[in-house]
C-alpha positions as CSV (number, residue, x, y, z in Angstrom):
1,M,-1.9,22.3,84.4
2,S,-3.5,19.2,82.9
3,E,-2.9,16.2,85.4
4,I,-0.7,13.4,83.6
5,G,-3.5,10.8,82.6
6,S,-6.0,13.2,82.1
7,D,-8.1,13.2,79.2
8,S,-6.8,17.1,78.6
9,Y,-3.1,15.8,78.9
10,Y,-3.4,13.2,76.3
11,H,-5.3,15.7,73.7
12,Q,-2.2,18.2,74.5
13,L,0.2,15.4,74.0
14,C,-1.4,14.4,70.5
15,E,-1.4,17.9,69.6
16,H,2.1,19.2,69.9
17,L,3.2,16.0,68.9
18,G,6.7,16.5,66.3
19,V,5.1,13.9,64.0
20,S,2.0,14.5,62.0
21,L,-1.0,12.2,63.7
22,I,-4.2,11.3,62.1
23,A,-6.7,9.1,63.9
24,T,-10.1,7.8,61.9
25,D,-13.0,6.1,62.5
26,L,-14.5,3.0,61.5
27,D,-15.6,4.8,58.4
28,L,-12.0,5.5,57.9
29,N,-12.9,9.4,58.1
30,I,-10.5,11.9,60.2
31,R,-11.1,12.0,63.7
32,I,-8.2,13.5,65.2
33,W,-5.8,15.5,63.3
34,N,-3.1,17.7,65.2
35,A,-0.6,20.6,64.5
36,A,2.0,19.1,62.9
37,A,-0.3,17.0,60.3
38,A,-1.5,21.4,59.3
39,R,1.5,22.0,59.1
40,T,2.5,18.8,56.6
41,F,-0.1,19.1,54.9
42,G,-1.5,22.6,55.0
43,A,-5.0,22.6,55.8
44,A,-6.6,23.5,59.4
45,A,-8.2,20.3,61.5
46,D,-11.7,22.2,61.4
47,R,-11.1,21.7,57.6
48,M,-10.2,18.0,58.1
49,I,-12.4,16.6,60.6
50,G,-14.9,14.5,59.1
51,M,-13.4,14.3,55.4
52,P,-12.1,10.4,54.0
53,V,-8.8,9.7,55.0
54,S,-7.6,8.9,51.5
55,Q,-8.1,12.6,50.1
56,I,-4.9,13.0,51.8
57,L,-3.3,10.8,49.5
58,P,-2.0,11.2,46.2
59,Q,-4.7,9.2,44.0
60,E,-2.5,6.5,42.8
61,R,-2.0,5.2,46.3
62,R,-5.6,5.6,47.9
63,E,-6.5,2.5,47.2
64,V,-3.8,0.5,48.5
65,A,-3.9,2.6,51.5
66,E,-7.4,1.8,52.1
67,Q,-6.3,-1.3,52.2
68,M,-3.9,-1.2,54.5
69,L,-6.0,0.5,57.4
70,R,-8.9,-1.6,57.0
71,R,-6.3,-4.6,57.7
72,A,-4.7,-3.0,60.3
73,I,-8.6,-2.7,62.1
74,E,-9.5,-5.8,61.5
75,T,-6.1,-7.7,62.1
76,G,-4.7,-5.4,64.5
77,E,-1.1,-5.0,62.3
78,T,1.1,-1.9,62.4
79,I,1.9,-1.6,58.9
80,Q,4.1,1.0,56.6
81,L,3.5,3.2,53.9
82,E,5.5,5.8,52.1
83,F,3.8,8.0,49.8
84,E,5.2,11.1,47.9
85,Q,3.2,14.4,48.1
86,R,4.0,18.2,48.2
87,D,3.6,20.8,50.3
88,P,1.9,23.9,50.4
89,R,4.3,25.2,48.4
90,G,4.3,22.8,45.6
91,E,7.8,21.0,46.5
92,G,7.7,17.1,46.3
93,R,8.2,15.4,49.5
94,E,8.8,11.4,50.6
95,L,6.1,10.9,53.6
96,A,6.2,8.0,55.7
97,G,3.1,6.7,57.9
98,T,2.7,4.2,60.1
99,I,-0.5,2.8,60.1
100,A,-2.2,1.0,63.3
101,P,-5.2,0.5,64.9
102,V,-6.9,2.4,67.6
103,V,-7.9,0.5,70.3
104,S,-10.7,1.4,73.2
105,E,-10.2,0.6,76.8
106,S,-12.6,-2.2,76.4
107,G,-9.8,-3.8,73.8
108,E,-12.3,-3.0,70.8
109,R,-10.9,-1.5,67.7
110,I,-12.9,1.7,67.0
111,G,-10.5,3.0,63.6
112,A,-6.9,3.5,62.7
113,S,-4.4,5.7,63.1
114,I,-1.8,7.0,60.8
115,C,1.7,8.6,62.3
116,V,3.5,10.5,59.3
117,R,7.0,11.2,59.2
118,D,8.8,13.8,56.1
119,I,11.6,11.5,54.9
120,T,12.9,13.4,52.2
121,R,15.9,14.5,53.5
122,R,16.8,10.3,54.2
123,I,15.7,9.7,50.7
124,S,18.0,11.9,49.8
125,L,21.3,10.8,51.7
126,Q,20.6,7.2,50.7
127,N,20.0,8.3,47.2
128,E,23.6,10.2,47.4
129,L,25.3,7.1,48.8
130,S,24.1,5.0,46.3
131,E,25.2,7.3,43.4
132,S,28.4,7.5,45.4
133,R,28.2,3.3,45.7
134,K,27.5,3.3,41.8
135,M,30.3,5.2,40.6
136,V,32.6,3.2,42.9
137,A,31.1,0.3,41.2
138,L,31.6,1.9,37.9
139,G,35.2,2.3,38.4
140,E,35.4,-1.3,39.4
141,M,33.5,-2.7,36.7
142,A,35.3,-0.7,34.3
143,G,39.1,-2.3,35.7
144,A,37.1,-5.7,35.3
145,I,36.2,-5.4,31.9
146,A,39.9,-4.2,31.1
147,H,40.7,-7.3,32.6
148,H,38.4,-10.0,31.0
149,F,38.8,-8.8,27.3
150,N,42.5,-8.0,27.8
151,N,42.7,-11.4,28.9
152,I,40.7,-12.3,25.7
153,L,42.1,-10.5,23.0
154,G,45.8,-10.8,24.0
155,G,45.4,-14.5,23.6
156,M,43.8,-13.7,20.5
157,V,46.1,-11.4,19.2
158,T,48.9,-14.1,19.8
159,S,47.1,-17.0,18.3
160,I,47.4,-15.2,15.1
161,D,50.5,-14.0,15.1
162,Y,51.4,-17.6,15.8
163,A,49.3,-18.9,12.9
164,G,50.5,-16.3,10.1
165,A,54.2,-17.4,11.1
166,S,53.4,-21.1,10.8
167,G,52.6,-22.8,7.1
168,D,50.7,-25.7,8.1
169,P,46.9,-25.8,7.4
170,A,46.0,-27.6,10.5
171,I,47.4,-25.4,13.1
172,K,45.8,-22.4,11.6
173,S,42.4,-24.1,11.4
174,Q,42.8,-25.1,15.3
175,I,43.7,-21.7,16.0
176,L,40.9,-20.3,14.0
177,E,38.5,-22.5,16.3
178,Q,40.0,-20.6,18.9
179,T,39.5,-17.4,18.2
180,G,36.0,-18.4,17.1
181,V,35.5,-19.7,20.9
182,A,37.6,-16.2,22.7
183,L,35.0,-14.3,20.3
184,Q,31.8,-15.9,21.6
185,R,32.9,-15.2,25.3
186,A,33.6,-11.6,24.4
187,T,30.1,-11.5,22.6
188,T,28.4,-13.4,26.1
189,L,30.4,-11.2,28.7
190,V,29.1,-8.2,26.1
191,N,25.5,-9.2,26.3
192,A,25.6,-9.8,30.1
193,L,26.4,-6.3,30.8
194,L,23.8,-5.5,28.3
195,A,21.4,-6.7,30.6
196,F,22.5,-5.7,33.5
197,A,22.1,-2.0,31.8
198,E,18.3,-2.6,31.7
199,G,18.5,-3.3,27.7
200,D,20.4,-2.6,25.1
201,R,20.0,0.5,23.6
202,R,22.5,0.8,20.6
203,A,21.2,1.6,17.1
204,D,20.2,-1.4,15.2
205,D,21.1,-2.0,11.5
206,L,17.5,-2.0,9.9
207,S,18.4,-3.4,6.7
208,D,17.5,-7.0,7.6
209,L,13.7,-6.1,9.1
210,T,12.7,-9.7,9.9
211,K,15.8,-10.4,12.3
212,V,15.4,-7.6,14.4
213,V,11.7,-8.3,14.9
214,R,12.8,-12.1,15.6
215,E,15.9,-10.5,18.1
216,L,13.4,-8.2,19.6
217,A,10.0,-10.8,20.0
218,A,12.9,-12.8,21.7
219,R,14.4,-10.0,24.0
220,I,10.7,-9.3,25.2
221,V,9.2,-12.7,26.0
222,P,8.6,-12.6,29.9
223,H,9.2,-15.7,30.4
224,V,12.7,-16.1,28.6
225,H,13.5,-13.6,31.2
226,M,11.9,-15.4,34.2
227,M,14.1,-18.6,33.4
228,T,17.5,-17.0,33.6
229,I,16.0,-15.0,36.7
230,L,15.3,-18.3,38.7
231,E,18.5,-20.4,36.8
232,N,20.8,-17.6,38.3
233,L,19.0,-17.6,41.9
234,T,18.7,-21.3,42.1
235,Q,22.1,-21.4,41.0
236,N,23.3,-19.1,43.2
237,A,21.3,-20.7,46.5
238,I,22.9,-24.1,45.7
239,E,26.1,-23.2,45.9
240,A,25.7,-21.3,48.8
241,M,24.8,-25.1,50.4
242,P,28.3,-27.1,49.9
243,E,27.2,-29.6,52.2
244,G,23.1,-29.5,51.2
245,G,20.4,-28.1,52.6
246,S,16.8,-26.9,51.0
247,L,15.8,-24.9,48.8
248,L,12.8,-23.2,48.3
249,V,10.9,-21.8,45.2
250,D,7.4,-20.0,46.2
251,V,5.0,-18.0,44.2
252,S,2.1,-16.2,45.4
253,V,-0.1,-13.5,44.6
254,D,-0.4,-10.4,46.8
255,N,-2.5,-6.6,46.5
256,G,-2.2,-7.4,42.2
257,S,1.6,-8.3,42.5
258,V,3.3,-11.1,42.4
259,I,5.7,-12.2,45.3
260,I,8.7,-14.7,43.8
261,L,10.7,-16.0,46.8
262,V,13.8,-18.3,46.1
263,G,15.7,-19.4,49.6
264,D,18.3,-21.2,50.8
265,T,19.9,-22.7,54.0
266,G,23.2,-22.4,53.5
267,C,25.8,-20.1,54.7
268,G,24.2,-16.7,54.4
269,L,25.5,-13.3,54.1
270,D,26.4,-10.4,56.2
271,E,25.8,-6.6,55.9
272,S,28.8,-5.5,54.0
273,V,27.9,-8.4,51.6
274,K,24.2,-7.3,51.1
275,S,25.0,-4.2,50.4
276,R,27.3,-5.1,47.1
277,I,25.4,-8.1,46.5
278,F,24.0,-7.0,43.0
279,E,27.0,-4.6,41.9
280,P,28.6,-6.6,38.4
281,F,32.0,-8.5,38.6
282,W,31.7,-8.6,42.5
283,S,30.9,-11.9,44.3
284,T,31.5,-14.5,47.3
285,K,32.9,-17.3,45.5
286,D,36.3,-18.2,45.4
287,V,38.3,-18.6,42.6
288,A,40.2,-22.0,42.9
289,A,36.5,-23.3,44.3
290,S,34.7,-22.3,41.4
291,G,36.4,-25.3,39.1
292,T,36.8,-22.5,36.1
293,G,39.8,-20.8,37.5
294,E,37.8,-17.4,37.0
295,V,34.7,-15.9,38.2
296,I,33.0,-13.4,36.4
297,G,30.0,-12.4,39.4
298,L,27.8,-11.3,36.7
299,G,25.1,-13.6,37.6
300,L,23.1,-11.5,40.3
301,A,23.4,-8.1,38.5
302,I,21.8,-9.8,35.7
303,V,18.8,-10.8,37.6
304,H,18.8,-7.4,39.0
305,G,18.8,-6.0,35.8
306,L,16.3,-8.3,34.2
307,V,13.8,-7.5,37.4
308,H,13.6,-4.0,36.8
309,M,13.6,-3.9,33.1
310,M,10.3,-6.1,33.9
311,G,9.2,-3.3,36.0
312,G,9.9,-5.0,39.2
313,T,11.9,-5.0,42.6
314,I,14.1,-7.4,44.1
315,T,15.6,-7.8,47.5
316,V,17.6,-9.7,49.8
317,A,17.1,-11.2,53.1
318,S,19.8,-12.7,54.8
319,E,21.2,-13.7,58.2
320,V,24.8,-15.6,58.8
321,G,24.7,-19.2,59.4
322,K,21.1,-19.5,58.8
323,G,20.8,-18.6,55.1
324,S,19.5,-16.2,52.5
325,C,16.0,-15.9,51.0
326,F,15.8,-13.4,47.7
327,R,12.2,-11.5,47.0
328,I,11.0,-10.5,43.8
329,T,7.9,-8.5,43.0
330,L,6.2,-8.0,40.0
331,L,2.9,-6.2,38.8
332,K,0.6,-9.2,38.6
333,P,0.0,-10.1,34.6
334,D,-3.8,-10.4,33.4
335,T,-3.8,-13.5,32.4
336,L,-2.5,-14.8,35.9
């Protein structure tokens, strides 16, 4: 029996861990490969020892993973990496790896370790929960759409009936103008919904090709999207600070991505609010405080839709009483 603290004890501990343990030298070649790693990747230790650790990763993730491993060795950081992988039977899995430096007794960093866990089931449950929330949000959205269009169309019908019964041209002209305003409100609402849905997929009438091309060009110009995104986020931040505060807008470049931060020192959000913040027709704003008599709640939903249309991601970090910070990550343009 190995004594606790002996080399044999630690060897057996690593070998029989319930998670895959892989360790490398400074050149990122594999030096430790336990039994769980052999099961996860379908390769025995005698085959993998001495191989570059990047070989266990999908081609598209190797460069990023090598950068993370070298950063862990150079700085001592612990870094999280998630990637897709296929098991020995060819079935897809989601894996999460914790990258950390390997440190000698003298404190010198001599390599890196990756502790890999299978998170396929967790991702599946998250997706199921997400789909469930989407269905709930869809039901709420349908009710909100019906409410808004009933208000708009109901007012139009009443006004048109009144105009039809009136012989006064001035009244008819006024009601015609009001009807035009109501139709513009309906158009704005529909366009906002299309933006949230990540693009309008309707079959366009190609009879006026010039008009179609112009509309397409306007839709895909990135700076137009970014203007809408930043306007909505900064307006949201300002409204979160009714007593004043600090507004942060920061842009940086990191590992081929553009990071945009929009933060405030306002009231902040609790966990229940953060989980719904990007849902359409859902808002934390008080109707009376809005000054318009209604709160549509599409601003952050539009932002979410536009960011994903541009191939990016958006997340929010927040603490009640301390403020919120929205983080947008986009692939770096070639011109940047």
